[in-house]
A tleap script that builds the chain and sets N, CA, C and O, in Angstrom:
source leaprc.protein.ff14SB
mol = sequence {
  NMET GLN LYS GLN GLN ILE LYS LYS PHE ILE
  THR SER LEU GLY TRP PHE GLY ASN ILE LEU
  LEU SER ILE GLY VAL PHE PRO GLN VAL VAL
  LEU THR TRP ARG THR HIE ASP VAL GLU SER
  PHE SER TRP SER PHE LEU LEU MET TRP ALA
  ILE GLY VAL PHE LEU THR PHE ILE TYR ILE
  LEU PHE ASP ASN ILE GLN ASP LYS LYS PHE
  GLN TYR PRO LEU LEU LEU ASN TYR LEU VAL
  ASN ILE LEU GLY THR PHE TYR LEU VAL PHE
  ALA LYS PHE MET TYR CSER
}
set mol.1.N position { 82.769 61.807 133.169 }
set mol.1.CA position { 83.795 62.841 133.013 }
set mol.1.C position { 83.712 63.827 134.170 }
set mol.1.O position { 82.633 64.136 134.675 }
set mol.2.N position { 84.859 64.303 134.565 }
set mol.2.CA position { 84.901 65.316 135.595 }
set mol.2.C position { 84.569 66.668 134.983 }
set mol.2.O position { 84.655 66.852 133.769 }
set mol.3.N position { 84.188 67.609 135.835 }
set mol.3.CA position { 83.841 68.952 135.354 }
set mol.3.C position { 84.978 69.577 134.566 }
set mol.3.O position { 84.742 70.208 133.536 }
set mol.4.N position { 86.199 69.412 135.030 }
set mol.4.CA position { 87.366 70.004 134.359 }
set mol.4.C position { 87.563 69.411 132.965 }
set mol.4.O position { 87.894 70.132 132.024 }
set mol.5.N position { 87.362 68.099 132.831 }
set mol.5.CA position { 87.499 67.452 131.529 }
set mol.5.C position { 86.403 67.912 130.581 }
set mol.5.O position { 86.661 68.127 129.396 }
set mol.6.N position { 85.197 68.065 131.079 }
set mol.6.CA position { 84.088 68.545 130.255 }
set mol.6.C position { 84.367 69.966 129.788 }
set mol.6.O position { 84.128 70.307 128.629 }
set mol.7.N position { 84.876 70.794 130.699 }
set mol.7.CA position { 85.200 72.181 130.343 }
set mol.7.C position { 86.275 72.218 129.260 }
set mol.7.O position { 86.174 72.999 128.314 }
set mol.8.N position { 87.302 71.383 129.391 }
set mol.8.CA position { 88.361 71.326 128.375 }
set mol.8.C position { 87.808 70.855 127.033 }
set mol.8.O position { 88.179 71.380 125.983 }
set mol.9.N position { 86.923 69.867 127.073 }
set mol.9.CA position { 86.322 69.360 125.845 }
set mol.9.C position { 85.486 70.437 125.161 }
set mol.9.O position { 85.598 70.627 123.950 }
set mol.10.N position { 84.657 71.136 125.915 }
set mol.10.CA position { 83.809 72.200 125.363 }
set mol.10.C position { 84.676 73.335 124.826 }
set mol.10.O position { 84.378 73.901 123.774 }
set mol.11.N position { 85.744 73.667 125.542 }
set mol.11.CA position { 86.668 74.696 125.067 }
set mol.11.C position { 87.307 74.269 123.747 }
set mol.11.O position { 87.455 75.082 122.835 }
set mol.12.N position { 87.682 73.007 123.647 }
set mol.12.CA position { 88.254 72.488 122.394 }
set mol.12.C position { 87.245 72.586 121.255 }
set mol.12.O position { 87.605 72.949 120.135 }
set mol.13.N position { 85.989 72.265 121.535 }
set mol.13.CA position { 84.945 72.406 120.517 }
set mol.13.C position { 84.825 73.862 120.069 }
set mol.13.O position { 84.695 74.144 118.878 }
set mol.14.N position { 84.869 74.778 121.029 }
set mol.14.CA position { 84.793 76.207 120.706 }
set mol.14.C position { 85.942 76.646 119.820 }
set mol.14.O position { 85.738 77.362 118.840 }
set mol.15.N position { 87.156 76.219 120.164 }
set mol.15.CA position { 88.311 76.557 119.349 }
set mol.15.C position { 88.168 75.995 117.938 }
set mol.15.O position { 88.389 76.696 116.951 }
set mol.16.N position { 87.795 74.722 117.860 }
set mol.16.CA position { 87.660 74.078 116.556 }
set mol.16.C position { 86.604 74.774 115.705 }
set mol.16.O position { 86.830 75.051 114.527 }
set mol.17.N position { 85.460 75.051 116.300 }
set mol.17.CA position { 84.386 75.729 115.577 }
set mol.17.C position { 84.791 77.104 115.100 }
set mol.17.O position { 84.507 77.476 113.961 }
set mol.18.N position { 85.445 77.860 115.949 }
set mol.18.CA position { 85.850 79.213 115.577 }
set mol.18.C position { 86.976 79.220 114.562 }
set mol.18.O position { 87.053 80.124 113.731 }
set mol.19.N position { 87.846 78.233 114.616 }
set mol.19.CA position { 88.887 78.132 113.589 }
set mol.19.C position { 88.246 77.832 112.240 }
set mol.19.O position { 88.622 78.421 111.227 }
set mol.20.N position { 87.269 76.908 112.225 }
set mol.20.CA position { 86.561 76.625 110.969 }
set mol.20.C position { 85.873 77.878 110.436 }
set mol.20.O position { 85.946 78.169 109.242 }
set mol.21.N position { 85.210 78.613 111.313 }
set mol.21.CA position { 84.545 79.840 110.878 }
set mol.21.C position { 85.552 80.877 110.387 }
set mol.21.O position { 85.284 81.612 109.436 }
set mol.22.N position { 86.702 80.930 111.036 }
set mol.22.CA position { 87.727 81.897 110.640 }
set mol.22.C position { 88.289 81.589 109.271 }
set mol.22.O position { 88.438 82.490 108.445 }
set mol.23.N position { 88.605 80.328 109.017 }
set mol.23.CA position { 89.214 79.998 107.733 }
set mol.23.C position { 88.169 79.859 106.637 }
set mol.23.O position { 88.516 79.771 105.459 }
set mol.24.N position { 86.908 79.838 107.007 }
set mol.24.CA position { 85.844 79.709 106.011 }
set mol.24.C position { 85.785 80.853 105.027 }
set mol.24.O position { 85.291 80.682 103.913 }
set mol.25.N position { 86.275 82.009 105.411 }
set mol.25.CA position { 86.249 83.170 104.522 }
set mol.25.C position { 87.386 83.112 103.494 }
set mol.25.O position { 87.300 83.751 102.445 }
set mol.26.N position { 88.441 82.358 103.782 }
set mol.26.CA position { 89.613 82.346 102.908 }
set mol.26.C position { 89.356 81.846 101.487 }
set mol.26.O position { 89.860 82.458 100.545 }
set mol.27.N position { 88.600 80.768 101.285 }
set mol.27.CA position { 88.386 80.343 99.894 }
set mol.27.C position { 87.767 81.450 99.032 }
set mol.27.O position { 88.145 81.621 97.873 }
set mol.28.N position { 86.821 82.195 99.597 }
set mol.28.CA position { 86.195 83.272 98.823 }
set mol.28.C position { 87.177 84.422 98.596 }
set mol.28.O position { 87.203 85.011 97.516 }
set mol.29.N position { 87.970 84.737 99.595 }
set mol.29.CA position { 88.965 85.804 99.454 }
set mol.29.C position { 89.987 85.431 98.382 }
set mol.29.O position { 90.314 86.254 97.527 }
set mol.30.N position { 90.493 84.198 98.421 }
set mol.30.CA position { 91.489 83.756 97.445 }
set mol.30.C position { 90.895 83.752 96.040 }
set mol.30.O position { 91.532 84.223 95.098 }
set mol.31.N position { 89.680 83.225 95.892 }
set mol.31.CA position { 89.033 83.199 94.587 }
set mol.31.C position { 88.829 84.614 94.049 }
set mol.31.O position { 89.075 84.874 92.871 }
set mol.32.N position { 88.386 85.511 94.898 }
set mol.32.CA position { 88.170 86.893 94.482 }
set mol.32.C position { 89.491 87.560 94.126 }
set mol.32.O position { 89.568 88.308 93.151 }
set mol.33.N position { 90.520 87.295 94.902 }
set mol.33.CA position { 91.853 87.856 94.630 }
set mol.33.C position { 92.346 87.417 93.259 }
set mol.33.O position { 92.888 88.221 92.501 }
set mol.34.N position { 92.159 86.143 92.943 }
set mol.34.CA position { 92.659 85.597 91.672 }
set mol.34.C position { 91.832 86.044 90.470 }
set mol.34.O position { 92.390 86.407 89.434 }
set mol.35.N position { 90.507 86.020 90.601 }
set mol.35.CA position { 89.642 86.253 89.444 }
set mol.35.C position { 89.109 87.676 89.331 }
set mol.35.O position { 88.700 88.101 88.251 }
set mol.36.N position { 89.111 88.401 90.419 }
set mol.36.CA position { 88.510 89.741 90.491 }
set mol.36.C position { 87.014 89.710 90.163 }
set mol.36.O position { 86.422 90.736 89.827 }
set mol.37.N position { 86.419 88.535 90.265 }
set mol.37.CA position { 84.988 88.384 89.982 }
set mol.37.C position { 84.189 88.658 91.248 }
set mol.37.O position { 84.231 87.885 92.205 }
set mol.38.N position { 83.466 89.763 91.238 }
set mol.38.CA position { 82.670 90.163 92.401 }
set mol.38.C position { 81.201 90.363 92.046 }
set mol.38.O position { 80.420 90.857 92.860 }
set mol.39.N position { 80.839 89.986 90.857 }
set mol.39.CA position { 79.468 90.235 90.393 }
set mol.39.C position { 78.419 89.526 91.235 }
set mol.39.O position { 77.305 90.029 91.379 }
set mol.40.N position { 78.750 88.373 91.790 }
set mol.40.CA position { 77.753 87.618 92.556 }
set mol.40.C position { 77.581 88.147 93.987 }
set mol.40.O position { 76.679 87.705 94.699 }
set mol.41.N position { 78.423 89.075 94.408 }
set mol.41.CA position { 78.298 89.635 95.760 }
set mol.41.C position { 77.278 90.759 95.753 }
set mol.41.O position { 77.379 91.685 94.948 }
set mol.42.N position { 76.314 90.688 96.625 }
set mol.42.CA position { 75.381 91.812 96.738 }
set mol.42.C position { 75.940 92.796 97.763 }
set mol.42.O position { 76.492 92.406 98.792 }
set mol.43.N position { 75.782 94.071 97.454 }
set mol.43.CA position { 76.258 95.110 98.365 }
set mol.43.C position { 75.583 94.998 99.727 }
set mol.43.O position { 76.233 95.165 100.759 }
set mol.44.N position { 74.293 94.719 99.733 }
set mol.44.CA position { 73.591 94.660 101.018 }
set mol.44.C position { 74.149 93.532 101.884 }
set mol.44.O position { 74.340 93.718 103.086 }
set mol.45.N position { 74.410 92.374 101.298 }
set mol.45.CA position { 74.994 91.280 102.074 }
set mol.45.C position { 76.370 91.660 102.605 }
set mol.45.O position { 76.637 91.522 103.799 }
set mol.46.N position { 77.243 92.137 101.724 }
set mol.46.CA position { 78.608 92.459 102.134 }
set mol.46.C position { 78.645 93.512 103.233 }
set mol.46.O position { 79.366 93.362 104.220 }
set mol.47.N position { 77.870 94.573 103.062 }
set mol.47.CA position { 77.897 95.639 104.059 }
set mol.47.C position { 77.296 95.197 105.385 }
set mol.47.O position { 77.834 95.512 106.446 }
set mol.48.N position { 76.182 94.467 105.332 }
set mol.48.CA position { 75.588 93.987 106.583 }
set mol.48.C position { 76.510 92.998 107.285 }
set mol.48.O position { 76.640 93.030 108.508 }
set mol.49.N position { 77.149 92.118 106.518 }
set mol.49.CA position { 78.068 91.148 107.106 }
set mol.49.C position { 79.277 91.867 107.715 }
set mol.49.O position { 79.664 91.570 108.845 }
set mol.50.N position { 79.871 92.801 106.983 }
set mol.50.CA position { 81.051 93.518 107.472 }
set mol.50.C position { 80.732 94.305 108.740 }
set mol.50.O position { 81.479 94.241 109.716 }
set mol.51.N position { 79.646 95.031 108.728 }
set mol.51.CA position { 79.265 95.819 109.903 }
set mol.51.C position { 78.906 94.892 111.062 }
set mol.51.O position { 79.260 95.158 112.210 }
set mol.52.N position { 78.201 93.805 110.755 }
set mol.52.CA position { 77.811 92.852 111.795 }
set mol.52.C position { 78.995 92.216 112.488 }
set mol.52.O position { 79.025 92.157 113.717 }
set mol.53.N position { 79.980 91.733 111.729 }
set mol.53.CA position { 81.136 91.109 112.374 }
set mol.53.C position { 81.961 92.146 113.136 }
set mol.53.O position { 82.522 91.834 114.187 }
set mol.54.N position { 82.038 93.354 112.629 }
set mol.54.CA position { 82.785 94.407 113.326 }
set mol.54.C position { 82.116 94.763 114.657 }
set mol.54.O position { 82.785 94.845 115.687 }
set mol.55.N position { 80.812 94.970 114.635 }
set mol.55.CA position { 80.101 95.325 115.864 }
set mol.55.C position { 80.121 94.177 116.874 }
set mol.55.O position { 80.250 94.410 118.076 }
set mol.56.N position { 79.995 92.952 116.394 }
set mol.56.CA position { 80.059 91.810 117.298 }
set mol.56.C position { 81.442 91.678 117.914 }
set mol.56.O position { 81.564 91.350 119.094 }
set mol.57.N position { 82.487 91.931 117.130 }
set mol.57.CA position { 83.855 91.910 117.664 }
set mol.57.C position { 84.014 92.932 118.774 }
set mol.57.O position { 84.595 92.636 119.817 }
set mol.58.N position { 83.502 94.131 118.554 }
set mol.58.CA position { 83.597 95.175 119.583 }
set mol.58.C position { 82.847 94.753 120.849 }
set mol.58.O position { 83.339 94.947 121.961 }
set mol.59.N position { 81.663 94.180 120.675 }
set mol.59.CA position { 80.880 93.710 121.819 }
set mol.59.C position { 81.650 92.649 122.609 }
set mol.59.O position { 81.750 92.729 123.833 }
set mol.60.N position { 82.194 91.651 121.897 }
set mol.60.CA position { 82.924 90.575 122.571 }
set mol.60.C position { 84.169 91.135 123.263 }
set mol.60.O position { 84.460 90.775 124.404 }
set mol.61.N position { 84.898 92.009 122.579 }
set mol.61.CA position { 86.106 92.594 123.161 }
set mol.61.C position { 85.771 93.415 124.403 }
set mol.61.O position { 86.447 93.287 125.423 }
set mol.62.N position { 84.755 94.243 124.334 }
set mol.62.CA position { 84.346 95.049 125.483 }
set mol.62.C position { 83.944 94.154 126.653 }
set mol.62.O position { 84.349 94.391 127.791 }
set mol.63.N position { 83.151 93.133 126.368 }
set mol.63.CA position { 82.696 92.203 127.404 }
set mol.63.C position { 83.877 91.464 128.027 }
set mol.63.O position { 83.925 91.266 129.241 }
set mol.64.N position { 84.835 91.056 127.179 }
set mol.64.CA position { 86.014 90.352 127.679 }
set mol.64.C position { 86.872 91.256 128.558 }
set mol.64.O position { 87.375 90.819 129.593 }
set mol.65.N position { 87.042 92.509 128.154 }
set mol.65.CA position { 87.833 93.451 128.950 }
set mol.65.C position { 87.143 93.711 130.276 }
set mol.65.O position { 87.792 93.760 131.321 }
set mol.66.N position { 85.834 93.875 130.237 }
set mol.66.CA position { 85.066 94.139 131.450 }
set mol.66.C position { 85.150 92.967 132.428 }
set mol.66.O position { 85.312 93.170 133.632 }
set mol.67.N position { 85.040 91.746 131.913 }
set mol.67.CA position { 85.087 90.551 132.764 }
set mol.67.C position { 86.507 90.092 133.067 }
set mol.67.O position { 86.709 89.204 133.895 }
set mol.68.N position { 87.491 90.689 132.402 }
set mol.68.CA position { 88.897 90.297 132.529 }
set mol.68.C position { 89.097 88.810 132.230 }
set mol.68.O position { 89.931 88.139 132.837 }
set mol.69.N position { 88.312 88.325 131.283 }
set mol.69.CA position { 88.426 86.937 130.826 }
set mol.69.C position { 88.263 86.947 129.316 }
set mol.69.O position { 87.190 87.262 128.801 }
set mol.70.N position { 89.328 86.604 128.613 }
set mol.70.CA position { 89.325 86.718 127.160 }
set mol.70.C position { 88.940 85.401 126.498 }
set mol.70.O position { 89.481 84.344 126.822 }
set mol.71.N position { 88.006 85.485 125.574 }
set mol.71.CA position { 87.562 84.333 124.796 }
set mol.71.C position { 88.299 84.378 123.459 }
set mol.71.O position { 87.765 84.844 122.452 }
set mol.72.N position { 89.526 83.889 123.475 }
set mol.72.CA position { 90.398 83.995 122.310 }
set mol.72.C position { 89.835 83.343 121.046 }
set mol.72.O position { 90.041 83.878 119.956 }
set mol.73.N position { 89.133 82.211 121.145 }
set mol.73.CA position { 88.569 81.653 119.910 }
set mol.73.C position { 87.587 82.607 119.230 }
set mol.73.O position { 87.605 82.752 118.008 }
set mol.74.N position { 86.735 83.251 120.015 }
set mol.74.CA position { 85.779 84.198 119.437 }
set mol.74.C position { 86.485 85.414 118.859 }
set mol.74.O position { 86.150 85.876 117.769 }
set mol.75.N position { 87.463 85.929 119.592 }
set mol.75.CA position { 88.203 87.096 119.109 }
set mol.75.C position { 88.927 86.777 117.801 }
set mol.75.O position { 88.916 87.579 116.867 }
set mol.76.N position { 89.558 85.600 117.741 }
set mol.76.CA position { 90.244 85.183 116.517 }
set mol.76.C position { 89.261 85.078 115.361 }
set mol.76.O position { 89.519 85.592 114.273 }
set mol.77.N position { 88.143 84.418 115.592 }
set mol.77.CA position { 87.131 84.236 114.559 }
set mol.77.C position { 86.683 85.577 113.998 }
set mol.77.O position { 86.694 85.780 112.784 }
set mol.78.N position { 86.294 86.483 114.866 }
set mol.78.CA position { 85.757 87.749 114.382 }
set mol.78.C position { 86.831 88.638 113.774 }
set mol.78.O position { 86.550 89.355 112.814 }
set mol.79.N position { 88.044 88.616 114.296 }
set mol.79.CA position { 89.113 89.419 113.714 }
set mol.79.C position { 89.433 88.945 112.293 }
set mol.79.O position { 89.570 89.763 111.383 }
set mol.80.N position { 89.551 87.650 112.103 }
set mol.80.CA position { 89.833 87.114 110.768 }
set mol.80.C position { 88.673 87.406 109.825 }
set mol.80.O position { 88.888 87.771 108.669 }
set mol.81.N position { 87.434 87.247 110.316 }
set mol.81.CA position { 86.277 87.539 109.480 }
set mol.81.C position { 86.186 89.020 109.125 }
set mol.81.O position { 85.764 89.365 108.022 }
set mol.82.N position { 86.571 89.886 110.037 }
set mol.82.CA position { 86.599 91.320 109.729 }
set mol.82.C position { 87.561 91.578 108.575 }
set mol.82.O position { 87.218 92.263 107.612 }
set mol.83.N position { 88.757 91.030 108.678 }
set mol.83.CA position { 89.761 91.249 107.630 }
set mol.83.C position { 89.288 90.694 106.291 }
set mol.83.O position { 89.370 91.376 105.270 }
set mol.84.N position { 88.794 89.459 106.295 }
set mol.84.CA position { 88.333 88.852 105.052 }
set mol.84.C position { 87.145 89.577 104.455 }
set mol.84.O position { 87.108 89.826 103.250 }
set mol.85.N position { 86.184 89.912 105.278 }
set mol.85.CA position { 84.971 90.570 104.785 }
set mol.85.C position { 85.264 91.968 104.280 }
set mol.85.O position { 84.731 92.383 103.251 }
set mol.86.N position { 86.109 92.701 104.998 }
set mol.86.CA position { 86.433 94.038 104.527 }
set mol.86.C position { 87.240 93.999 103.235 }
set mol.86.O position { 87.140 94.911 102.414 }
set mol.87.N position { 88.049 92.935 103.045 }
set mol.87.CA position { 88.704 92.784 101.745 }
set mol.87.C position { 87.664 92.569 100.653 }
set mol.87.O position { 87.771 93.160 99.578 }
set mol.88.N position { 86.663 91.738 100.907 }
set mol.88.CA position { 85.631 91.489 99.908 }
set mol.88.C position { 84.852 92.758 99.582 }
set mol.88.O position { 84.486 92.981 98.428 }
set mol.89.N position { 84.596 93.592 100.592 }
set mol.89.CA position { 83.934 94.889 100.331 }
set mol.89.C position { 84.832 95.757 99.470 }
set mol.89.O position { 84.371 96.372 98.508 }
set mol.90.N position { 86.113 95.810 99.810 }
set mol.90.CA position { 87.082 96.571 99.021 }
set mol.90.C position { 87.126 96.055 97.585 }
set mol.90.O position { 87.122 96.841 96.638 }
set mol.91.N position { 87.169 94.726 97.428 }
set mol.91.CA position { 87.224 94.134 96.085 }
set mol.91.C position { 85.960 94.462 95.297 }
set mol.91.O position { 86.034 94.768 94.107 }
set mol.92.N position { 84.819 94.401 95.942 }
set mol.92.CA position { 83.565 94.720 95.259 }
set mol.92.C position { 83.595 96.171 94.770 }
set mol.92.O position { 83.150 96.465 93.660 }
set mol.93.N position { 84.110 97.053 95.580 }
set mol.93.CA position { 84.234 98.466 95.212 }
set mol.93.C position { 85.220 98.633 94.059 }
set mol.93.O position { 84.940 99.367 93.110 }
set mol.94.N position { 86.357 97.970 94.128 }
set mol.94.CA position { 87.414 98.157 93.133 }
set mol.94.C position { 87.112 97.468 91.804 }
set mol.94.O position { 87.431 98.017 90.749 }
set mol.95.N position { 86.512 96.295 91.828 }
set mol.95.CA position { 86.358 95.494 90.621 }
set mol.95.C position { 84.983 95.578 89.973 }
set mol.95.O position { 84.757 94.985 88.918 }
set mol.96.N position { 84.065 96.309 90.597 }
set mol.96.CA position { 82.719 96.450 89.989 }
set mol.96.C position { 82.723 97.465 88.879 }
set mol.96.O position { 81.687 97.710 88.261 }
savepdb mol mol.pdb
quit
């Protein structure tokens, strides 16, 4: 394989992986939305996860702006995870 083909293949893997990670939060969000069951969520997990994905998103965004090269798969992954995770934190607060 040529370098360009390898780069395209690796980029495709990155997109695929980040899309899987992005949509991975949806089953839990949908289940929580329907059932309002949040008893199995620990506050420490939810808060650490929410803060972690938010801070990592800021780091990636800052790095991308600085380098003027945007890693859209990573940005998509973390943005979707921020939204999903913050909904779960909200649900835990509202339904507990």
